[in-house]
DORODREN-21404 format. One record per residue: y, z, x of N, C-alpha, C, O in turn. Coordinates in steps of 0.2 Angstrom, whole numbers, plus 2048, in hexadecimal, padded with zeros to 3 digits. Example, Ala and Ser with C-alpha at 12.3 -4.5 7.8 and 13.67 -1.06 7.14 Angstrom:
! DORODREN-21404
7E48278427EA82783E7F08278427EF82A8477F58238407FB824844800827840806828843
This chain:
! DORODREN-21404
7FA8008058007FF80180880080580A80480980A7FB8038137FB80581580180781580680381A80480E81C80980C82480880582880380582480E80182B80F7FF83080E80282F80F80883680C80183C80B80583F81480183E8187FC84281480584581980684981A7FF84C8157FD84A81F7FA84F8207F38588237F88598267FE85C8227F28608257F586182D7F986482F7FF85E8307F485E8387F38598387FC85C83C8008558367FE85683580585683580B85383780F85C82F80986382D80D86783080D86B82D80A86983881086C83B81086F83D81986C83F81D87583B81A87983C82287C84481E87C84681887D84882287E84E82488585082788384F82D88985182789085082989685382A89A85482689685583089A85D8318A485B8338A88578368A586082E8AE85D82D8AF8658328AC86A8328B58648368B586A83A8BC86D8368C18698348BD8738348C38768308C687B8368C387D83A8CB87C8348D087E83A8D587883B8D68748378D78778438DD8738458DB86D8448DF8698428D38688448D38628448D285F83C8D285983B8D08668368D08638308D485E82D8D285982A8DC85F82E8E185A82B8DE85382D8DC8508288DE8508338DD84C8388D884A8328D984682D8D284C8338CC84A8348CB84882C8C784382A8CF84B8278CD8498228D284281F8D183E81B8D68428228DD83E8238DA8368258DD8318238D68368298D383082C8CB82E8278C98298268CA8338268C38328218C482F81B8BF82C8188CB8308198CF82F8108D18268138D08218108D48278178D782081B8D281981B8D281381A8CB81E81E8C581981F8C28198198BC81781A8C381A8148C181880C8BE81F8068BE8208008BB82480D8B682980C8BD82E8088C283080B8BC82E8028BD8357FD8BB8397FC8B78397F88BD8408008BC8488018BF84B7FD8C58497FD8BB8517F88C08537F48BF85C7F78B985E7F88C485F7F98C18677FC8C586A7F38C98687EF8C086F7F58C28777EF8C387A7F28C38797F88C68817F08C78877F38C18897F38BC8887EF8C188D7F88BC8917FB8B288E7FB8AC8917FC8B38897FA8AE8837FB8AD8808018B287D8048A68808058A687F80D8A187880B89D87680F8A187680589C86F8048A086B80189F8697FB8A78688048AA8628018A785C7FE8A285B8008AA8587F88A68567F58AA84D7F88B084C7F88A58477F98A98437FC8A383B7FA89E8397FC8A78387F68A68327F28A082D7F68A08277F489C8307FA89582D7FC88F82F7FA88D8347FE88C82D7F58858327F58828337FC87E8387FD88382D7FF87E82F80687E83280B87A83380F88683780B88983D80D88A84480B88F84680888584880E88984F80A88C85481188985581689585581189B85881489A85F81589986180F89986181989986881C89F8698208A18668248A487081D8A98718208A88768248A787B8228A987682B8A587B82E8AC87D8358B18798368AB8828398AE88483C8AE87E8448A887C8468B387C8458B187884B8AE87A84F8AA8758518AD8828548A88808588A38828558A08878598A188085089888184C89787984D89187784E89D87584C89787084C89486B84F89186684D89686C85789286885D88A86D85B88586A85988A87485B88487885C88087285687C86E85888187385087E87284A87A86B84C87486984C88186684C87F86084F87B85D85687A85885787A86385987586185F86E86385C86886085D86E86985786786D85686486685185E86485286986384D86785D84986786384286486183D86A86684186C86783A87286583787486783187586283B87B85D83887A85683C87985784287885183987984A83C87E84583E87D83F84088684A83E88984684289084B83E89185083A89584984389C84F8408A184C84589F8488498A684F8458AB84F8478AF85684B8AF85C8488B08558518AE8598568B385985B8B585385D8B686085D8B98608668B585E86B8B086186C8B885986F8B285B8778B586287A8B28638808B88658798B786D87C8B18728788AD87687A8B386F8718AC87386F8A58718738A18758768A386C87289E86A87689C86A87C89686A87E8A286A88089F86E88689D87488789887588A8A487B8828A288088289A88087F89588188289A87E87989287E87888C87C87A88787E87688C87888088887488388387187F87D87187F88786E87C88486887588386287888786087C87886087787985987687985687187585686C87E85287288184F86D88084787088084587588084386A88683A86B88A83C86A88B83F86489083B87089983886E89683086989182C86B89982F8648988288638A08258658A18208688A582A8638AB8268638B182C8638B283185F8B482A8688BB82C8688C082E8638C482A8648C183285F8C58328598CE83685E8D083B85F8D08318608D78328638DC83885E8E183585D8DA83E85C8E18428578DE84885A8D984985E8E184D8588E18548588E78598558EC8568538E585F8548EB86184C8F185D84A8F285B8448F585C8508FB85884C8FD85384E90385184C8FA84E8538FC8498578F58438578EF8448588F883E8578F38388578F683685B8FC83585B8EE8358608EF8308698F283486D8F68328728F083A86A8F383D8718EC8478718EB84B86D8EA8478778E584D8778E88528798ED85287D8E48598768E685F8788E586187F8E485C8828E58668828E586A8898E48718878E98738848DF8748888DD87C88B8E087C8918DE8788958E68808928EA8848988EA88B8998EB88F8958E988B89F8EA8918A28F28948A28F78908A48F489A8A08FB89B89F8FB8A28A18F68A58A29018A68A39038AD8A690A8AE8A190E8AA89F90B8B58A19128B68A09198B38A39198B58A991C8B18A29238AE8A49238B38AB9238B18B19258BC8A99258BD8AF9218C38B49228C88B691A8BE8B49148C08B89158BC8BE9188B78BE9138C18C49158BC8CB90E8B78CC90E8B48D190B8B78CA9068B38C89068AC8C69068A98C09068A88CD90989F8CE90389B8CB9038978C78FD89D8CD8F88968CC8F389B8CA8F38A18C78EE8998CC8E589A8CA8E389E8D08DF8A38CE8E589E8D48E38A18DA8E68A78DA8E38AB8DD8EB8AA8D68EC8AF8D88EA8B48D48EC8BA8D48E58B18CE8E08B48C98D88B98CD8D48BD8CA8D98B78D28D38BA8D48D28C28D38D68C68D38CE8C18D28CB8CB8CE8CD8CD8C78CB8D18C48D28C98C58D88C98BF8D38C78B88CE8C48B88D68C98B28D38C78AE8D48C38A78D88C68A38D28BD8A68D48B78A38D18B789A8CC8B68998D48B88978D58B888E8D48B188E8D68AD8918CE8B08888CD8A98888C68A78838C08A98858C88A387C8C48A08798BE89C87B8B989C8778C08988828BA8948848B78978888B889588E8B489A8888B38A088C8AD89B8948AC89E8998AB8978948A48928978AA88C8988A888A89E8AE8888968B58848998B888889F8B98868A58B988D89C8BF8938A18BB8958A98BE8968AF8B18968A88AE8988AB8AE8938AF8B08948B58AD88E8AD8AB8868B08B28838B58B287F8B98B88858B28C08838B58C08888BC8C28878C28BE88E8BA8BE8948C08B88918C68BA88E8CB8B38918C48AF8908C88B08868CD8AF8848D38B28848C98B487D8CD8BC87E8D28BE87A8D78BF8838D08C48868D58C388A8DA8C68898DF8BD88F8DA8BB8948DC8BF8988DD8C289A8E38C189B8D78C48A18D68BD8A78D48B88A68D08BF8AC8D78BA8B08D08BF8B58CC8C48B88CE8BD8B38C68C38B88C28BD8BA8BB8B98B78B88C08BE8BA8BC8C18B18BE8BE8AC8C48BE8AB8BA8BB8A58BC8B98A08B98BD89B8B58C289B8BD8BB8988BC8C18928BC8BC88C8BF8B788C8B88BD8868B98B98808BE8BB87C8C08C187C8C28B78798C88BA8768C68B586D8C28B086C8C98B78698C68B78638CD8B38608CE8B285A8D08B38648D78AE8618DE8B28638DD8B68678E38B18618E88B48608EB8B38698F08B586B8E88B086D8E88B28748EE8B08768EE8AD87C8F38B08738FC8B28778FD8B68779028B887A8F88BA8748F98C28728F88C68798FC8CA87B8F28C487C8F08C78818F28C88868F08CE8898F78C488B8FA8C68919008CC8909028CD88A9018CE8939008D189A8FB8D98998F88DD89C8FC8DA8908F88E18918F08DE8908EB8DF8948EF8DD88C8E78DB88B8E38D78918DD8D88918E58D28958E38CE8998EA8C989E8EF8C689C8E68CB8A58EC8C68AA8EF8BF8A88F58BE8AA8EB8BB8A48EC8B58A28E88B289D8E28B489D8E98AF89A8E78AA8978E58A48958EA8A08948DE8A08938DD89A8938DB8988898D68998858E28958888E58938828E588B87F8E28878828E688987A8E48808788EC8808788EF88587B8F187B8768F787A8788F78718768F486D87A8F98718728FE86787290486787590686487A90786C87090F86A87691187087991787087990F87587A91187F87E91488187891488887791687E87591C88386E91A88786F91E88A87291188B86F91289186B91289787191489C87190E89387690E89887D91689A87E9188A087F91A89287F92089687F92489C87C92989F87F92289C87692489E86F9238A48719278A987091C8A587691B8AC87791C8B187C91B8B787C91F8AD8839228AD88791D8AD88D91E8B08929168A788C9138A589191689F89391A89B88F91389F89A91489889F90E8968A190A89A8A490D88F8A190788C8A490788A8AB90B8878AE90188D8AE90088B8B68FB8868B78FB8848BD8F68838B38F48808B48ED87D8AB8EC8808A68EB8768AD8E88738A68E08758AA8DE8758AF8DE8788A38D687A8A68D18758A48CC8738A78D387389B8CF86E89A8D28698938D486A88E8D18648958D685E8908CF85A88B8CA85788D8D185C8848CD85C87F8CD85587B8D285287C8CA8538778C984E8748C484C86C8BE84E86C8C584A8698C384A8628BD8458648BE8418698B78468618B28448638AE84185A8AD8458568AB83C8598A983C85689F83C85689C83785589B84385789584285988E84185388F84284D88A84085688484085387E84285387E84085987984585387584785687084485886F84085486B84485D86884186186283E85D86183885D85F84485985984485285D83E84C85983B84986283C84B86783884686783184986682C84586783285186C82D85486382785786282285A85F82B85485682585485682484D85481E84C85782884985782884385B81E83F86181E83E85781983E85A81283F86181083986580C83985E81683486381782D86781B82F86D81882C86882083286B82683487182183887682083587081F83E87281B84287581783F87B81883F87481383C87B80D83987E81383688281683B87E81683188281982D88781D83288D81E83088582083888C82383A88D81F83D89382183D88D81884188E81584389581283F89B81284189481283A89980C83489E8128338A481283489B8188338A081D8318A581E8368AB81F8358A181E83E8A881C8448AD8198438B281B8428A98118428AB80C8448B380C83E8B980A8408B280E8368B780F8348BC8128348C28118328B78188388BF81E8388C281E83F8C882183F8C081A8448C381984A8C98148498CF8158498C58108478CC80C8448D080C8428D58088438D181283B8D781483B8D881883E8DC81C83B8D881C8448DC81F8478DE81C84C8E381F84F8DC8158508DC8118538E580F84F8EB8118508E180C84B8E680A8488EE80B8458F28088448EC8148448F18198458F781784B8FD81884C8F581584E8FB8178548FD80E85890080D85D8FA8098538FC8018529007FE84F9018008499027F88519077F484E9067F08519057EE8569077EA8489087E584C90D7E184C9127E484990E7DB84F9157D88519177CF84D9117CD84B9197CE84C9197C584B9207C484D9247C884C9217BF84E9277BB8519287B58529237B285492D7B085092E7AB8509307A98599357AB85B92C7A485D9307A386293179D86492C79A86493779B86793879286893179086D92D79486F93278A86D92C78687393078887892C78B87B93678987B93678788293578F88693479188B93779387F93479B88292D79E88192C7A488392A79A88092279C87F92079E88491F7A488492079B88891B79E88F9207A589291D7AA8949247A58939287AD8939277B388E9267B98919277B28889237B788191D7B788491D7BD8879187B48859107B488690E7B888A90A7BC88A9147B78919147BA8989167C28959117C589791A7C789191C7CA88C9157CF88B9127D388E9137CB88490D7CC8829067CF8849027D38829057CA88A8FD7C988D8FA7CF88F8F47D188F8FF7D48929007DA8968FE7DE8908FB7E48938FF7DE8898FD7E18838F67DF87F8F17E287C8F67D98818F27D68798F07D087A8F47CD87F8EC7CD8788EC7C58778EE7C38708EA7C486B8F37C08708F77BB8688F57B58668F37B08688F57B88618F57B085C8F97AD85B8FE7B08598F77A785D8FF7A28608FE79C8598F979985990279C85590279485390679085290A79384D90A78985490E78685291178484A90E78384491778584B91A78384491977E84291A77A84791977B83D91977583A91F77083B92277083592376D83E92676883E92D76B84093276983E92D77284693177484992F77684F92A77A85093377585493177885B93178085A93578485D92C78385892C78A85892478D85692178B85192379185B91B79485991B79B85691E79F85A91879E8519177A384E9117A685390C7A38539147AC85690F7AF85990E7B78569137B98529097BA8579077C18549047C28579007BE85B9037CC8588FF7CF85E8FF7D485B9017D48568FC7DC85F8FC7E085B8FE7E68648FC7E48699017ED8649017EF8699037F68659017F88609067FA86A90480186890C8038659107FF86590D80686391480B86091780B86591B80786591680D86891C81086D91D80887392280787691880587491980087691F7FA8759237F787991E7FB86C9207F586892C7F986B9317F586B92B7FF86C93280186B9367FC87093C7FA86E9327FA8769367F987D9347F187D9387ED87F92C7EE87892A7E887992F7E38759307DE8779317E586D9387E286A93B7E186B93C7DB8699417E486E9467E38719467DF87694B7DB8769407DE87D93E7D988193C7D387D93F7CE87F9377D28789387CD87393D7C787193C7C18709447CB86F9497CB86C94E7C68729527C287194C7CA8799527C887C94E7C18829517BE8869477C187E9457BC8819447B487E9417AF87F94A7B687994B7B08749467B086D9457AB86A9427B686A93E7B68669447B786094A7B986093F7B585A9437B585293E7B584E9397B284E9417B984893E7BC8439397BF8449337BE84293C7C78489367CA8499347CF8459397D284392E7D184392B7D583E9257D884091F7D68429277E08409237E384291F7E78399227E98349167E883C9157ED83590F7F083A90E7EF84090D7F38349097F98359027F78369007F48318FF7F783A8F67F683D8F37FB8398F380183B8F17FA8338EC7FF8308E57FE8348E28048358E27FA8378DD7FD8398DC7F583C8DE7F083B8D67F98428D37F58478CC7F78488CB7FD84A8C87F28478C07F28488BD7F084D8B77F084D
């Protein structure tokens, strides 16, 4: 007898959503990718409009562990907690967002009070460091060759020095919270980025792997597209070569001859920050009718 096809009930992907700092942007890009996710107060299993996915809202620190163990098939997690948990996972793609920003990673930094005589990590020999990421901190100290005591912090690390610790390892995007608490950064410890991860077991399952790769492609496309812009311009024939020289450093442009005129329609894609310098240069090079629009999706 031929084997029966799997039913929809059998085809389930267990997906971990990070609660906390990565939650807002994770939900934003899931929704942009076409997945409607519904959160209810005090409910840790969000509803999603895909019958093949079950979502679980979990602490970011736990997702790598559960994915590594195969209790979750996939999820969104920071590379810091992957390292901290020593989780054996498949890193499917980078999702270039953090709590407040897109396109910039966050960092775990070593900080001390403004008035502290400590100038570098080497001044911390025999001292006490408070950290939420003990393994990352110990690894950093080992690489630096500095023997220091590392104490686990349950949070609010900025409040620990100087009374409860000589220094802290804390996460920051802008450094504002550290400055507000009269702390200064003396070194970068670990740069962390957001990852779409999968369990090794799920990666070996053809159906789950295809589902994971599809989700990752859709989400990644919107994260990447969030940082990009489309530019279109009319270029006189005699200026085409010079204009293409400007553009080709950034992208391979599409070029079309305008019927009945010595003009070319040139379109390309670049990062938002590149556009602010490139558009004036294109205008100076002789381009006309320059149009900038959002690049909603790249895959």
